[in-house]
C-alpha positions in Angstrom: -15.1 -59.1 -39.1 -13.7 -58.5 -42.6 -10.5 -60.2 -43.6 -7.4 -57.9 -43.9 -6.9 -58.6 -47.6 -10.6 -58.0 -48.3 -10.8 -54.5 -47.1 -13.5 -52.4 -48.4 -12.0 -49.4 -50.0 -14.1 -46.9 -52.0 -11.2 -45.2 -53.6 -9.8 -46.6 -56.9 -7.5 -45.4 -59.7 -8.4 -45.3 -63.3 -5.6 -45.6 -65.8 -6.3 -44.5 -69.4 -4.0 -45.7 -72.1 -4.4 -43.9 -75.4 -4.7 -46.1 -78.5 -1.8 -44.3 -80.1 0.5 -45.5 -77.3 -0.7 -49.1 -77.9 -0.1 -48.7 -81.7 3.4 -47.3 -81.0 4.3 -50.1 -78.7 3.1 -52.7 -81.2 5.0 -51.1 -84.1 8.3 -50.5 -82.2 8.5 -53.4 -79.8 7.0 -56.3 -81.7 7.3 -55.5 -85.4 10.5 -53.4 -85.3 12.4 -55.6 -83.0 11.4 -58.7 -84.9 12.3 -57.2 -88.2 15.7 -56.0 -86.9 16.4 -59.5 -85.4 15.8 -61.1 -88.7 17.8 -58.5 -90.7 20.8 -58.8 -88.4 20.6 -62.6 -88.2 20.4 -62.9 -92.0 23.2 -60.4 -92.7 25.7 -61.2 -89.9 24.8 -64.9 -89.3 25.0 -64.1 -85.6 22.3 -64.9 -83.0 23.9 -63.0 -80.1 24.3 -59.8 -82.2 20.7 -60.1 -83.5 19.4 -60.6 -79.9 21.3 -57.6 -78.6 20.3 -55.5 -81.5 16.6 -56.3 -81.1 16.9 -55.8 -77.3 18.4 -52.4 -77.6 16.2 -51.2 -80.5 13.0 -50.3 -78.7 14.4 -48.1 -75.9 16.7 -46.4 -78.4 13.9 -45.5 -80.7 11.6 -44.3 -77.9 14.4 -42.1 -76.5 15.0 -40.6 -79.9 11.3 -40.0 -80.5 11.0 -38.3 -77.1 13.9 -36.0 -77.9 12.4 -35.1 -81.3 9.0 -34.3 -79.6 10.8 -32.2 -76.9 12.7 -30.3 -79.6 9.6 -29.6 -81.6 7.8 -28.4 -78.5 10.7 -26.1 -77.6 10.9 -24.7 -81.1 7.1 -24.2 -81.2 7.2 -22.3 -77.9 10.1 -20.1 -79.2 8.3 -19.4 -82.4 5.1 -18.4 -80.6 7.0 -16.0 -78.4 8.8 -14.4 -81.2 5.8 -14.0 -83.5 3.6 -12.3 -80.9 3.5 -8.6 -81.5 4.6 -6.4 -78.6 
């Protein structure tokens, strides 16, 4: 009798993460946040402000990049529709 936590299940999920997503995460989360922390700490002499700034930086940058990509996609679709001869 198999144990309940050792069920044999033939189905599995494969998750593929593109290298560009890993590069973006490294650049924004690690390098960008660290650089912003150091810049704020050196200019303002404040650890709490540097912590909050480096904490808010990655989600803000990712949100802005998504909005820019969505705007470019919307503009490209609109241009394509206008440029097609009728």
